[in-house]
C-alpha positions as CSV (number, residue, x, y, z in Angstrom):
1,X,-1.0,-11.4,13.1
2,X,-2.3,-7.8,13.3
3,X,0.0,-4.8,12.9
4,X,-1.2,-1.5,14.5
5,X,0.8,1.6,13.4
6,X,1.6,4.3,15.9
7,X,1.0,8.0,15.6
8,X,0.5,9.3,12.0
9,X,1.8,6.1,10.3
10,X,-0.2,4.0,7.9
11,X,0.3,0.5,6.5
12,X,-0.3,0.3,2.8
13,X,-0.7,-2.8,0.6
14,X,0.6,-2.2,-2.9
15,X,-2.0,-2.7,-5.7
16,X,-0.4,-4.4,-8.7
17,X,-1.7,-6.0,-11.8
18,X,-0.4,-9.2,-13.3
19,X,-1.9,-8.5,-16.7
20,X,-1.8,-5.7,-19.2
21,X,-5.0,-3.9,-20.4
22,X,-4.9,-6.3,-23.4
23,X,-4.9,-9.3,-21.2
24,X,-1.2,-10.3,-21.6
25,X,0.2,-11.9,-18.4
26,X,3.4,-10.3,-17.3
27,X,6.4,-12.2,-15.9
28,X,7.8,-11.0,-12.6
29,X,10.8,-9.4,-14.4
30,X,8.5,-7.1,-16.5
31,X,6.3,-5.9,-13.6
32,X,6.8,-2.4,-12.3
33,X,6.3,-1.6,-8.7
34,X,3.0,0.1,-8.3
35,X,2.7,3.6,-6.7
36,X,-0.9,2.9,-5.7
37,X,-2.1,1.0,-2.7
38,X,-4.9,0.3,-0.2
39,X,-4.6,1.5,3.4
40,X,-4.6,-1.7,5.6
41,X,-4.4,0.1,8.9
42,X,-3.9,3.7,10.1
43,X,-2.5,5.1,13.4
44,X,-4.7,6.9,15.9
45,X,-3.4,10.3,14.9
46,X,-4.2,10.0,11.2
47,X,-6.5,12.7,10.0
48,X,-6.8,12.2,6.2
49,X,-6.8,8.4,5.5
50,X,-8.5,5.4,7.0
51,X,-8.6,1.7,6.4
52,X,-9.8,0.8,2.9
53,X,-8.8,4.1,1.2
54,X,-7.0,3.7,-2.1
55,X,-4.0,6.1,-2.2
56,X,-1.1,7.2,-4.3
57,X,2.4,7.6,-2.9
58,X,5.9,8.5,-4.0
59,X,8.3,5.9,-5.4
60,X,10.7,6.0,-2.4
61,X,8.0,6.4,0.3
62,X,7.8,4.1,3.2
63,X,9.6,1.1,4.6
64,X,8.9,-2.2,3.0
65,X,7.4,-5.0,5.0
66,X,7.1,-8.6,4.0
67,X,4.9,-10.8,6.2
68,X,3.9,-13.3,3.4
69,X,5.0,-16.3,5.5
70,X,2.7,-15.1,8.4
71,X,-0.3,-13.6,6.6
72,X,-0.9,-14.2,2.9
73,X,-2.7,-10.8,2.6
74,X,0.4,-8.9,3.7
75,X,2.9,-10.0,1.1
76,X,3.8,-6.6,-0.3
77,X,3.2,-3.8,2.2
78,X,4.7,-0.5,3.2
79,X,4.7,1.4,6.5
80,X,4.8,5.1,5.9
81,X,4.0,8.5,7.5
82,X,0.6,9.9,6.5
83,X,2.4,12.9,5.0
84,X,4.1,10.6,2.5
85,X,0.7,9.9,0.8
86,X,0.2,12.2,-2.1
87,X,-3.5,11.7,-2.8
88,X,-6.6,9.5,-2.3
89,X,-8.1,7.8,-5.4
90,X,-11.8,8.5,-5.6
91,X,-11.5,10.2,-2.2
92,X,-14.5,10.3,0.1
Protein backbone atom coordinates (compact mmCIF):
# COMPACT_ATOMS: atom_id res chain seq x y z
CA UNK A 1 0.00 0.00 0.00
CA UNK A 2 1.34 3.42 -0.94
CA UNK A 3 0.06 6.64 0.60
CA UNK A 4 0.55 9.88 -1.33
CA UNK A 5 -0.20 13.04 0.64
CA UNK A 6 -1.89 15.99 -1.08
CA UNK A 7 -0.75 19.61 -1.15
CA UNK A 8 1.70 20.60 1.58
CA UNK A 9 1.18 17.50 3.71
CA UNK A 10 3.87 15.01 4.66
CA UNK A 11 3.86 11.52 6.13
CA UNK A 12 6.41 11.11 8.91
CA UNK A 13 7.49 7.86 10.56
CA UNK A 14 8.45 8.36 14.20
CA UNK A 15 12.00 7.43 15.13
CA UNK A 16 12.15 5.72 18.50
CA UNK A 17 14.72 3.88 20.48
CA UNK A 18 14.04 0.70 22.43
CA UNK A 19 17.22 1.06 24.49
CA UNK A 20 18.88 3.74 26.60
CA UNK A 21 22.35 5.13 25.89
CA UNK A 22 23.67 2.60 28.42
CA UNK A 23 22.07 -0.33 26.58
CA UNK A 24 19.14 -0.95 28.93
CA UNK A 25 16.07 -2.26 27.05
CA UNK A 26 12.99 -0.20 27.87
CA UNK A 27 9.54 -1.76 28.35
CA UNK A 28 6.67 -0.22 26.36
CA UNK A 29 5.33 1.52 29.47
CA UNK A 30 8.60 3.47 29.93
CA UNK A 31 9.05 4.64 26.34
CA UNK A 32 8.32 8.26 25.48
CA UNK A 33 6.87 9.19 22.12
CA UNK A 34 9.62 10.59 19.98
CA UNK A 35 9.35 14.06 18.48
CA UNK A 36 11.77 13.11 15.71
CA UNK A 37 10.91 11.29 12.55
CA UNK A 38 11.78 10.48 8.96
CA UNK A 39 9.75 11.83 6.06
CA UNK A 40 8.24 8.82 4.27
CA UNK A 41 6.41 10.82 1.61
CA UNK A 42 5.74 14.47 0.82
CA UNK A 43 3.02 16.19 -1.18
CA UNK A 44 3.67 17.91 -4.51
CA UNK A 45 3.53 21.41 -2.97
CA UNK A 46 6.15 20.80 -0.26
CA UNK A 47 9.09 23.16 -0.56
CA UNK A 48 11.28 22.43 2.47
CA UNK A 49 11.26 18.68 3.08
CA UNK A 50 11.51 15.59 0.92
CA UNK A 51 11.47 11.83 1.37
CA UNK A 52 14.27 10.61 3.64
CA UNK A 53 14.75 13.86 5.59
CA UNK A 54 14.97 13.54 9.37
CA UNK A 55 12.77 16.15 11.03
CA UNK A 56 11.66 17.46 14.44
CA UNK A 57 8.00 18.27 15.09
CA UNK A 58 5.79 19.42 17.96
CA UNK A 59 4.28 17.06 20.51
CA UNK A 60 0.72 17.55 19.27
CA UNK A 61 1.50 17.86 15.56
CA UNK A 62 -0.17 15.72 12.96
CA UNK A 63 -2.74 12.99 12.77
CA UNK A 64 -1.71 9.49 13.85
CA UNK A 65 -1.82 6.70 11.28
CA UNK A 66 -1.52 3.01 12.00
CA UNK A 67 -1.07 0.73 9.01
CA UNK A 68 0.98 -1.97 10.75
CA UNK A 69 -1.42 -4.69 9.62
CA UNK A 70 -0.92 -3.63 5.97
CA UNK A 71 2.71 -2.52 5.82
CA UNK A 72 5.19 -3.35 8.60
CA UNK A 73 7.18 -0.20 7.80
CA UNK A 74 4.22 2.09 8.57
CA UNK A 75 3.45 1.07 12.15
CA UNK A 76 3.81 4.50 13.82
CA UNK A 77 3.29 7.31 11.31
CA UNK A 78 1.84 10.80 11.33
CA UNK A 79 0.36 12.86 8.54
CA UNK A 80 0.93 16.58 9.07
CA UNK A 81 1.19 19.88 7.28
CA UNK A 82 4.69 20.89 6.23
CA UNK A 83 4.36 23.98 8.46
CA UNK A 84 4.06 21.70 11.55
CA UNK A 85 7.66 20.60 11.06
CA UNK A 86 9.95 22.67 13.27
CA UNK A 87 13.36 21.74 11.82
CA UNK A 88 15.37 19.31 9.72
CA UNK A 89 18.09 17.32 11.48
CA UNK A 90 21.37 17.62 9.62
CA UNK A 91 19.52 19.50 6.89
CA UNK A 92 20.80 19.43 3.35
